[in-house]
C-alpha positions as CSV (number, residue, x, y, z in Angstrom):
1,X,-162.9,138.3,165.6
2,X,-160.2,139.7,163.7
3,X,-158.6,137.8,160.7
4,X,-154.9,136.6,161.5
5,X,-153.9,139.1,158.6
6,X,-154.7,142.1,160.7
7,X,-152.9,140.9,163.7
8,X,-149.7,140.4,161.5
9,X,-149.9,143.8,160.0
10,X,-146.8,145.7,159.1
11,X,-146.5,148.9,161.2
12,X,-144.9,152.1,160.2
13,X,-142.9,154.0,162.7
14,X,-142.0,157.6,162.9
15,X,-138.3,158.6,163.5
16,X,-139.3,159.0,167.2
17,X,-141.2,155.4,167.3
18,X,-138.2,153.6,165.8
19,X,-135.9,155.0,168.5
20,X,-138.4,153.8,171.3
21,X,-139.1,150.6,169.6
22,X,-135.4,149.8,169.2
23,X,-134.5,150.7,172.9
24,X,-137.4,148.3,174.1
25,X,-140.5,149.0,176.1
26,X,-138.5,149.7,179.3
27,X,-137.0,152.9,177.8
28,X,-140.6,154.1,177.1
29,X,-141.7,153.2,180.8
30,X,-138.8,154.8,182.2
31,X,-139.2,158.2,180.4
32,X,-142.9,157.9,181.0
33,X,-143.6,158.1,177.4
34,X,-145.7,155.4,176.1
35,X,-149.1,155.7,174.2
36,X,-150.6,154.5,170.9
37,X,-152.5,156.4,168.0
38,X,-154.8,154.7,165.8
39,X,-155.6,156.6,162.5
40,X,-157.5,155.4,159.5
41,X,-158.2,157.1,156.3
42,X,-161.8,155.7,155.7
43,X,-162.9,156.0,152.1
44,X,-166.3,157.7,152.0
45,X,-168.8,155.0,151.1
46,X,-170.2,157.4,148.2
47,X,-166.7,157.8,146.8
48,X,-166.5,154.1,146.9
49,X,-169.7,153.5,145.3
50,X,-168.6,156.2,142.5
51,X,-165.4,154.5,141.9
52,X,-166.4,150.9,142.2
53,X,-164.3,149.8,139.3
54,X,-161.0,150.4,141.6
55,X,-162.4,147.4,143.5
56,X,-163.2,145.0,140.9
57,X,-160.7,142.8,142.3
58,X,-162.7,142.1,145.5
59,X,-164.2,138.6,145.4
60,X,-166.7,139.2,147.9
61,X,-168.8,142.4,147.2
62,X,-170.1,142.8,150.8
63,X,-166.9,143.9,151.8
64,X,-167.8,147.3,150.4
65,X,-170.9,147.6,152.2
66,X,-170.5,150.2,154.9
67,X,-172.0,148.3,157.6
68,X,-169.7,145.6,156.8
69,X,-166.6,147.8,157.0
70,X,-167.9,149.8,160.0
71,X,-168.2,146.4,162.1
72,X,-164.7,145.3,161.3
73,X,-162.9,148.8,161.8
74,X,-164.8,149.1,165.3
75,X,-163.4,145.5,165.9
76,X,-160.2,146.4,164.9
77,X,-159.9,149.4,167.0
78,X,-161.3,147.6,170.1
79,X,-158.6,144.8,169.6
80,X,-155.6,147.3,169.6
81,X,-157.3,149.5,172.4
82,X,-155.3,152.7,171.2
83,X,-155.1,155.8,173.8
84,X,-155.9,158.1,170.9
85,X,-158.2,157.4,167.9
86,X,-159.0,159.5,165.1
87,X,-162.4,157.6,164.5
88,X,-165.9,159.2,165.7
89,X,-169.6,159.2,165.2
90,X,-169.3,155.6,163.4
């Protein structure tokens, strides 16, 4: 299950995204142009471990373990059901 923080993310739209968002979903459907893309910049585990001082603010160090991060990423991707995803071989 996702944290409420994830469900209330601030999304960043491109210029095209702002145009479609402001004109409402009907405009997207009329033009036949509606899809979602998920893209994640997932820090490589070895970089995280080599630079652990950057994460000293983390109260729960298990959050930095790949098995924990992977499960949460997959859960979030499944929740949003993107049409295109940049995640593979997790």
